C-alpha positions in Angstrom: 97.5 96.5 64.9 98.7 99.9 63.4 95.8 101.5 61.7 97.2 105.0 61.0 100.6 106.7 60.9 101.3 110.4 60.9 104.9 111.7 60.6 105.7 115.3 60.5 109.2 117.0 60.0 111.0 113.8 60.6 114.3 113.7 58.4 113.3 114.3 54.8 109.6 113.7 55.6 107.6 117.0 55.6 104.2 115.5 56.3 103.1 111.8 56.0 99.5 110.8 56.8 98.6 107.2 55.7 96.2 104.4 56.8 97.3 100.8 57.1 95.3 97.7 57.0 95.1 94.1 58.2 97.1 91.4 56.2 100.1 92.2 54.1 101.0 95.8 53.4 103.9 96.3 51.0 106.0 99.5 50.5 108.2 100.1 47.5 110.1 103.0 46.1 113.2 104.0 44.5 116.6 103.5 46.3 117.2 106.6 48.6 113.5 107.6 48.5 113.2 107.2 52.3 111.9 103.7 52.8 114.0 103.0 55.9 113.3 106.4 57.4 109.6 105.4 57.8 110.6 102.3 59.6 113.0 104.4 61.8 110.1 106.8 62.5 107.8 103.9 63.6 110.6 102.4 65.7 111.1 105.8 67.4 107.3 106.0 68.1 107.5 102.6 69.5 110.1 103.7 72.1 113.4 103.3 70.6 116.3 105.9 71.2 115.3 109.3 70.0 118.0 111.0 67.7 117.8 114.8 67.4 119.4 114.5 64.0 116.1 113.2 62.7 114.4 116.7 63.3 113.8 118.1 59.9 116.2 121.0 59.1 114.7 124.3 60.0 112.0 122.8 62.3 111.8 122.9 66.0 110.5 119.4 66.5 109.7 116.1 64.8 106.4 114.4 65.6 105.4 110.7 65.0 101.9 109.6 65.8 100.5 106.0 65.6 96.9 105.1 65.9 96.5 101.5 67.1 93.8 98.9 67.6 94.2 98.0 71.2 90.9 96.3 72.0 92.7 93.1 72.9 92.7 92.1 76.6 96.6 92.2 76.9 96.6 95.9 76.0 93.7 96.7 78.1 95.3 95.1 81.1 98.4 97.1 80.5 96.5 100.3 80.4 94.8 99.4 83.8 98.0 98.3 85.5 99.7 101.6 84.6 96.8 104.0 85.1 96.5 105.0 81.4 93.2 106.0 79.8 92.2 102.9 77.9 90.1 102.6 74.7 89.7 100.2 71.9 91.6 102.6 69.7 94.8 104.2 71.1 97.2 106.8 70.1 100.9 106.8 70.7 102.7 110.2 70.1 106.4 110.8 70.3 107.9 114.3 69.9 111.6 115.0 69.5 112.8 118.6 69.8 116.1 119.8 68.2 117.2 120.7 71.7 117.1 117.1 72.6 114.0 116.8 74.6 111.6 113.8 73.9 108.0 113.6 75.0 106.1 110.4 74.9 102.3 110.1 75.2 99.8 107.2 75.3 96.3 108.3 74.8 97.2 111.8 75.9 99.0 110.8 79.1 102.7 111.6 79.3 104.7 108.4 80.1 108.3 107.7 80.5 110.1 106.2 77.3 110.8 103.0 79.3 107.0 102.4 79.8 106.3 103.2 76.2 108.9 100.8 75.2 107.6 98.0 77.5 104.1 98.6 76.1 105.1 98.6 72.5 107.1 95.4 72.7 103.8 93.7 72.8 102.4 95.6 69.9 105.0 95.4 67.0 108.2 93.7 66.1 110.6 95.3 63.6 112.9 93.0 61.6 115.5 94.3 59.2 118.2 92.7 57.1 120.7 92.6 60.1 118.1 93.2 62.9 117.2 89.8 64.1 118.2 90.1 67.7 115.3 88.3 69.2 116.2 85.3 67.2 120.0 85.7 67.2 120.2 86.1 71.0 120.6 82.7 72.4 119.2 83.9 75.8 115.8 84.2 74.1 115.8 80.6 72.6 114.6 78.8 75.7 111.7 81.1 75.9 110.7 80.6 72.2 111.0 76.8 72.9 108.8 77.0 75.9 106.2 79.0 74.0 106.2 76.4 71.2 105.7 73.6 73.8 102.4 75.0 74.8 100.4 74.7 78.0 102.0 71.5 79.3 105.5 73.1 79.4 104.0 76.4 80.8 102.4 74.5 83.7 105.5 72.7 84.7 107.5 75.9 84.1 105.3 77.6 86.6 105.7 74.9 89.2 109.5 75.1 88.6 109.5 78.9 89.0 107.6 78.7 92.2 110.0 76.0 93.7 112.9 78.2 92.5 111.5 81.2 94.4 111.3 79.2 97.6 114.8 77.7 96.9 116.4 81.2 96.4 114.6 82.7 99.4 115.8 79.9 101.7 119.3 80.1 100.3 119.4 83.9 100.7 118.1 83.6 104.3 120.6 80.9 105.1 123.5 82.9 103.6 122.4 86.0 105.5 122.1 84.2 108.8 125.6 82.6 108.4 127.0 86.0 107.5 125.2 87.8 110.4 126.1 85.0 112.8 129.7 85.3 112.0 129.6 89.0 112.9 127.4 88.5 115.8 129.7 85.9 117.4 132.5 88.5 117.4 130.0 91.0 119.1 128.5 88.5 121.5 130.8 89.4 124.4 130.3 93.1 124.0 126.5 92.7 123.6 126.4 90.4 126.8 128.3 93.1 128.7 126.0 95.9 127.7 122.9 93.8 128.5 124.4 92.9 132.0 125.1 96.6 132.6 121.5 97.5 132.0 120.0 94.6 133.9 122.3 95.3 136.9 121.0 98.9 137.0 117.3 97.9 136.6 116.0 101.1 135.4 112.3 102.0 135.6 110.7 104.4 133.2 110.0 107.8 135.0 112.6 106.9 137.6 115.1 109.6 136.5 112.4 112.3 136.8 111.4 111.3 140.4 115.1 111.0 141.3 115.8 114.5 140.0 113.0 115.9 142.2 114.3 114.0 145.3 117.8 115.3 144.7 116.4 118.8 144.5 114.6 118.3 147.8 117.6 116.9 149.6 119.9 119.6 148.3 117.5 122.3 149.8 116.2 120.5 152.8 117.5 122.9 155.5 116.1 125.9 153.7 112.9 124.2 153.2 112.7 123.1 156.9 113.2 126.7 158.0 110.6 128.2 155.8 108.1 125.5 156.7 108.7 126.1 160.5 108.1 129.7 160.1 104.8 129.1 158.2 103.6 126.7 160.9 104.4 129.2 163.7 102.3 131.9 162.0 99.5 129.4 161.4 99.5 127.5 164.7 102.4 128.1 167.0 101.7 131.4 168.6 98.9 132.8 170.9 97.8 135.1 168.3 98.3 132.6 165.4 96.2 132.7 162.2 94.3 129.7 163.3 93.3 131.1 166.7 92.3 134.5 165.1 90.2 132.7 162.5 88.6 130.7 165.3 87.7 134.0 167.0 86.2 135.3 163.8 84.1 132.1 163.4 82.9 132.5 167.0 81.7 136.0 166.7 79.9 135.4 163.4 78.1 132.3 164.8 76.7 134.3 167.6 74.8 136.5 165.2 74.4 134.1 162.2 70.7 133.7 163.0 69.8 137.2 162.3 70.6 137.3 158.6 71.2 134.8 155.8 74.2 136.8 154.7 75.8 136.7 158.2 75.0 132.9 158.2 76.9 132.5 155.0 79.8 134.5 156.4 79.8 132.2 159.4 79.9 129.0 157.2 82.7 130.4 155.1 84.7 131.3 158.2 84.2 127.7 159.5 85.3 126.1 156.2 88.5 128.5 156.3 89.2 127.6 159.8 89.1 123.8 159.3 91.1 124.1 156.0 93.7 126.2 157.7 93.9 123.9 160.7 94.2 120.9 158.3 97.1 122.5 156.3 98.8 123.4 159.6 98.7 119.8 160.6 100.1 118.7 157.3 102.9 121.2 157.4 103.8 120.1 160.9 103.9 116.4 159.8 105.9 117.2 156.5 108.4 119.3 158.5 109.0 116.5 161.0 109.6 113.9 158.2 112.0 116.3 156.3 115.6 115.3 157.2 118.9 116.2 155.4 121.1 113.1 154.8 124.4 113.6 153.0 124.6 109.9 152.6 121.1 109.7 150.8 122.0 112.6 148.7 125.2 111.0 147.6 123.3 107.8 146.9 120.8 109.7 144.8 123.7 111.3 142.9 125.2 108.0 142.1 122.0 106.5 141.0 121.4 109.5 138.7 124.9 109.0 137.2 124.2 105.5 136.4 120.9 106.3 134.6 122.5 109.1 132.7 125.3 107.0 131.5 122.9 104.4 130.2 120.8 107.1 128.5 123.9 108.6 126.9 124.9 105.2 125.5 121.4 104.1 124.2 119.3 106.8 122.9 118.8 109.6 125.4 116.0 108.2 127.5 115.1 105.3 129.8 112.6 104.1 127.2 115.3 103.8 124.5 117.5 102.1 127.1 114.9 99.4 127.9 114.1 99.0 124.1 117.8 98.4 123.4 118.1 95.8 126.2 115.1 94.0 124.7 116.6 94.0 121.3 120.0 92.8 122.6 118.3 90.0 124.5 116.6 88.8 121.5 119.8 89.1 119.3 121.6 87.0 121.8 118.8 84.4 121.9 119.0 84.2 118.1 122.8 83.7 118.3 122.4 81.1 120.9 119.7 79.3 118.7 121.3 80.1 115.3 122.9 76.6 114.9 119.4 75.0 115.2 118.0 77.5 112.8 120.9 77.0 110.3 120.4 73.3 110.6 116.6 73.6 109.7 117.2 75.9 106.8 119.8 73.6 105.4 117.3 70.7 105.6 114.8 72.9 103.9 117.3 73.9 101.2 118.1 70.2 100.5 114.4 69.5 100.0 113.9 72.5 97.6 117.0 71.4 95.7 115.6 67.9 95.3 112.2 69.4 94.2 114.0 71.6 91.7 115.9 68.6 90.3 112.7 66.6 89.8 110.9 69.6 88.2 113.8 70.4 86.0 114.0 66.8 84.8 110.4 66.9 83.9 110.8 70.2 82.1 113.9 69.0 80.2 112.0 65.9 79.0 109.1 68.1 77.7 111.4 70.6 76.1 113.3 67.8 74.3 110.0 66.5 72.8 109.0 70.0 71.8 112.5 70.6 70.3 112.1 67.6 68.1 108.8 68.7 66.8 109.9 72.2 66.4 113.1 71.2 64.5 111.0 69.0 62.1 108.5 71.9 61.3 111.2 74.5 60.9 113.2 72.2 58.6 110.0 71.6 56.6 109.6 75.4 56.3 113.3 75.9 55.2 112.8 73.2 52.6 109.9 75.3 51.1 112.1 78.4 51.3 114.6 76.7 49.0 117.1 75.5 51.6 117.8 72.2 50.0 120.4 70.9 52.6 119.4 73.0 55.6 119.4 71.5 59.0 117.9 73.3 62.1 118.1 71.8 65.5 117.8 72.8 69.1 121.0 72.1 71.2 120.8 71.4 74.9 124.2 72.3 76.3 125.8 70.3 79.0 127.4 72.3 81.8 130.0 71.2 84.3 127.8 72.4 87.2 124.1 72.2 87.5 122.7 75.7 88.1 119.2 76.1 89.0 117.3 79.0 87.5 113.6 80.0 87.3 113.5 78.1 84.0 115.1 74.9 85.3 118.7 73.8 84.4 118.6 73.8 80.7 120.8 76.0 78.5 119.2 75.9 75.0 120.6 77.3 71.7 119.2 77.1 68.2 121.8 75.7 65.8 121.8 75.8 61.9 123.7 74.4 59.0 122.9 75.6 55.5 125.1 73.5 53.4 125.6 69.7 53.1 128.3 68.4 55.2 128.6 71.5 57.5 128.2 71.0 61.2 125.4 73.1 62.8 126.4 76.5 64.1 124.7 79.1 66.2 122.3 81.3 64.2 124.3 84.4 64.9 127.3 82.8 62.9 125.2 82.1 59.8 126.9 84.6 57.6 124.6 85.2 54.6 122.0 88.0 55.1 119.7 86.5 52.6 120.0 83.1 54.5 119.3 84.9 57.8 116.2 86.5 56.2 114.7 83.2 55.1 115.6 81.4 58.4 114.0 84.2 60.3 110.8 83.9 58.0 110.7 80.2 58.7 110.9 80.7 62.5 108.4 83.4 62.3 106.1 81.1 60.4 106.3 78.6 63.2 106.7 80.8 66.2 105.0 83.9 65.2 101.6 82.8 66.4 103.1 82.0 69.8 104.3 85.6 70.7 100.8 87.4 70.1 102.5 90.4 68.6 99.9 91.9 66.3 102.2 93.8 63.9 105.4 92.5 62.2 107.4 95.0 60.3 110.1 93.8 57.7 112.6 96.2 56.4 114.0 94.8 53.1 113.9 91.2 54.5 114.4 90.2 50.8 118.0 91.4 50.6 120.2 88.7 49.1 117.4 86.7 47.4 115.8 86.7 44.0 113.8 84.5 41.5 112.0 81.5 42.9 113.2 82.1 46.4 111.6 85.6 46.3 108.3 84.1 45.2 108.6 81.6 48.1 109.3 84.5 50.6 106.3 86.3 49.3 104.1 83.2 49.9 105.6 82.9 53.5 104.7 86.5 54.1 101.2 85.9 53.1 101.0 83.0 55.3 102.2 85.1 58.3 99.8 87.8 57.4 96.9 85.6 57.9 97.4 86.0 61.7 99.3 89.2 61.8 99.4 92.6 60.3 102.5 92.7 58.2 104.3 95.9 56.8 107.0 95.0 54.4 109.4 97.2 52.6 110.7 95.4 49.5 112.4 96.0 46.2 111.4 92.6 44.6 108.3 92.5 42.4 107.6 88.8 43.5 107.1 90.0 47.1 105.5 93.3 46.2 102.7 91.5 44.1 101.7 89.5 47.2 100.5 92.7 49.2 96.8 93.0 49.9 97.8 96.9 50.0 100.6 98.5 48.1 102.1 101.9 49.0 104.8 103.8 47.2 107.4 106.1 48.7 108.1 109.1 46.5 110.9 111.7 46.9 110.6 115.1 45.4 112.3 118.5 45.6 110.4 121.5 46.9 112.1 124.9 46.5 115.2 124.4 48.6 114.4 121.1 50.3 113.8 117.4 49.5 110.7 115.6 50.9 109.4 112.0 50.9 105.8 110.9 51.1 103.9 107.6 50.9 100.9 107.2 48.8 98.5 104.1 48.5 98.3 102.8 44.9 95.2 101.9 43.1 95.1 98.8 40.7 96.5 100.6 37.6 99.2 102.4 39.7 100.1 99.1 41.2 100.6 97.6 37.8 103.0 100.4 36.8 105.0 100.1 40.1 105.3 96.2 39.6 106.5 96.9 36.1 109.1 99.4 37.3 110.4 96.8 39.8 110.6 94.2 36.9 112.0 96.4 34.2 113.5 99.5 35.8 113.3 102.7 33.8 112.1 101.2 30.5 108.6 100.1 31.1 107.2 98.3 28.1 104.1 96.5 27.2 105.9 93.2 27.9 106.9 94.4 31.4 103.2 95.6 32.0 101.9 92.3 30.9 104.4 90.5 33.2 103.3 92.8 36.1 99.7 91.8 35.6 100.5 88.2 35.3 102.4 88.4 38.5 99.7 90.3 40.4 97.1 87.7 39.1 99.4 84.8 40.3 100.0 86.3 43.6 96.3 87.1 44.0 95.5 83.5 43.4 98.0 82.3 45.9 96.5 84.8 48.5 93.1 83.3 47.8 91.7 86.6 46.3 
């Protein structure tokens, strides 16, 4: 519910600061005073398109701020879901600069206009003389009917939606499999060739590195052999070899090691060095003797390396990626080989889901048809009260050539209406009279309004095209709607204005070189004067004042006050 609105530098509004209340709030004023501008400002604050032309001349920006009662669980859940600071009272602020920049805030947090719009769709619904899109759009009719049908329809609808999700998932998987299979069949021979190529080589991770070392060794084997031989000769192959000389050192030290701990340590170190050198000499000899140069082995190593390098170039640059590709290709070929069985299983599943959808949709249709009959009776009763003597409202279930499953079943629903005797029912969008549209919308809001849980309904001159008794009836209907909603209604009819629990007047005045509009709440005497103005125009007499008091008294009795 909107508890307060503040508008600054918006069109001809300099500064407007006013409280609104539960129940029916009516707004009146002279033609051109700016009544619709207030609705436009509220609409902008609620997330509609921001127009820079609304920035007041000479000002840098326009600001609209709404204070809302958002203690309801739905609003609190929205705040939590979107990470917005939540409170029982919330503030929406919209700023529009003359440069075209628009800033939206909810409780101080800057939010995208799309999120603001989504949030506000559950807070307020604005209806103008030609602004009945939610009711005129046939796509919405099935949702309104389902809401009217209550928990039983919602339960079956949820079941239908769940089955439809399984049906569409299965259908999509089957379609993708068939499409990919057609492509895969064309590529199968090539994939088999590549897999055979890899499997014939049988690469091993790390093999390329070991092979590179072996090639390097084979290429330099003659040089390596010569150097190893020279080293061995120095260590062991001569009379004065390093080993024999170190043996002599070890002998001399051992002869005197008992005379000093230090000499004993030297003796031990020389012995360790002798045995290590002797061991190294033996290993050099063995390695030297096993080292051979084989052009054939080198050639084979080169060929093996070429095979490995070729695979690496094709499949990712490493033997790990080559083996990973081989595994993926093997799995892909397995899927192709088993695709027929998978397609057959998916097709069976799809048939089962289609049968389940058919059964659920039939149940849903039966419930909808029963709800449609009840809805039509109630709306026709409301229309009769709204002075439609020969009106007929009905819910049409369209027949289609081909059954198309949706999350809502198979029904295509549209609201039809005839307003004159003998006329065939037509879509609501083709009901020509603006006054008739206003009353039809009121009847539907009276029946459906409690189902959409929108706390605030705003009516902008919904009374256009009606007068007299019909206007009084419309005022009564607005009072009935206001029992469960906050209603803001701009009107020019005294019969409707007199029904308001709170009455506001829009006044336009000239200040220096500009024109400004403002809204003021009316007390009891001021309200009598305003109703009298609506009844009699410029010439307000005692008779019109008396009529205004009587009208207010009658409306108060209707409202139960």
